[in-house]
C-alpha positions, 0 to 999 in steps of 0.5 A: 776398087770400091766406088765411093757412094754417089753423094761424094759425087757432087760434094769436093773436100772443104776448102781449109782441109786442102788449103792447110795440108799445102799451108802444112807443106810449105812450112815443112819445107822451110817457108815461115807461113803465118795462118791469118785465115780459120777461126779458131780461138788461140785465146785459152778459155776460164781458169773456171772451166779448166778447174771445172773438167779437172774435178769431173775426171774421179766423178763415179760416172765420168767415164760412163756414156753420158745422156743424149740430150745432155746432163740437167745440169748443162740444159738448165744452164743455158735454159738461164743463159737464154733468159738472161743474155736474149730475155728467150725462155727455154724449157730445159728438159723439151726445148734445149738439145745440146751437140758435139758443137753446132755444126755436128747440128747442121748436119743432124737437123739436115737428116730429120727434115729434108727428103731426098728432091727438097731444097734448102735456102742457103746464103750467098756467101754462106758457110760452105758446111750448110751447102754440103750438108745439103748436097749429103742428104740428097737436097738441092742447094737455092741460094739466096743472094747476100750483098754489101748493099744491103747490109749483106740481109736477104732480100725478100721480093728477091727470094720469093721470085723463086720458086719456093715449091719444096723449100723445107729449110732456110740457113740464116746466121747473123752475126753473118759469117764471113761479113760480121753484119749482124740482123736487128731484131725487125729483120729477124721478125722479117723472116719468120713472117716469111717463114710462117707465109712459105712453111719453112724452117728457118735455122740461125746458127748464131756463135758470134753474138758474144764477139765485138758486138755491143746487142746479141739476138737469138731469133727467137725473141720474136712473137712465133719464132718458135714454130717456124724457128730454131736456133744452132749456137755453141760455146766455140767462139763465144767460151774459148772451147773450140777443140771441146766441140760443146754446142745446143740446138733450141726450140720448140719441142716437138722439132727438137724430139725430131732432130733429137731421133736422128743424134740418138743414133750417131752418139752417145753424148759427151764426155761429162767433164766437157759438159760440167766445164759447158756449165761453169762457162755458162757462169761467169759473168759480163767481165770475161765478155768486155776483156775478150773484147778488148783483146780482139778490139786490138788485134783489129786495129792492126788487122785493120792497118793491114788491109791498109797494107793491101790497099783493101777496103772494111768496115769499121762499123761491123765486128765478128771475129773476123774483119771482111775487105774487099780486095783492090780494083780488077783483082781476083779473091783466090789470086790474090790470096794465094799470091800473099801466101806463095810470095809472102807466107801469109794466108787469108781467106778468098772470099769465094769459099763462102760463094760466088758474093764473096769474089772481090773479098778476103776476110781474116781472122782476129784469131792470131796475137798482136805480136803475129799481126804485125808480124804481117804487117810488117812482110805487107809494109817491105814490097807491095803485093 
């Protein structure tokens, strides 16, 4: 048998990939499992976005290879969006690189800047892909602690006790997944100062700005940030286009040029219709976000009731696409969620998926209708877990 590459010895299959197979098996056995674990928006894109992709199908070049950087119309739309929503000026020709989803960008950025043995600062808890990609490129993860006491923000005094030699990249993610915590402009200023002090590239992964968040921010709003920081962003959660796979990385031209050197060798550009739809999405007014938030607010109230029934504690002042909650005292996260799955046919995410500091927490998604969430609530109020 052909042996797999050594790099895979440090990487396991993504938790949700494995667990969803288990959920599918349970369903095939007749179990009425309800999944409130995954952040895959069930709401549809705006009708104008759908119409744009349909209209693109008959364009003369619709089915040809497209630009590696994205069509000019899309890059200009992203530039206008960043100026209007974040007050960040971006050169549409040199400071915007479109991606087939921001997850693709995590790999491209890592391949562009990390050599074997380089170190990467990764939040704990945080998005698991930061760790897996770091290992795939044979760099070394260095986890920095986030906790509830500090509102899930970096403790720079603690981080600077680490040996920061050979640290090349620091992943940050605000609004934060999985907790929903937000960073202020002062927090971003601290990050930029830290990056300059230690010659580290900060990558802010920013796909949740417009979900139950009154003041969207970009790290690039900080003066001088472009020299040491770039930002990933995505249409997946913002515009309900997760399956379309469209996102972007923005920042200084020379940094993006290095990322393009990787990207251009790995894909051939997004389908034109998807790019045309994305252009229309960027034109949507604030009414779109307000209407979407109203739906999520109603759903969140039901999730709060679900967590009340489970005797879990949560912060009502935190937004985002998920609700993050502490499990009852002396309960372990994964044991708790497995008990829910096997006894109540409800799949919720254990906090340990996101790192050791996720122990004692669980996460529920708002990407489920009120009707389904109320069914979960009914199941949980009949018999305690």
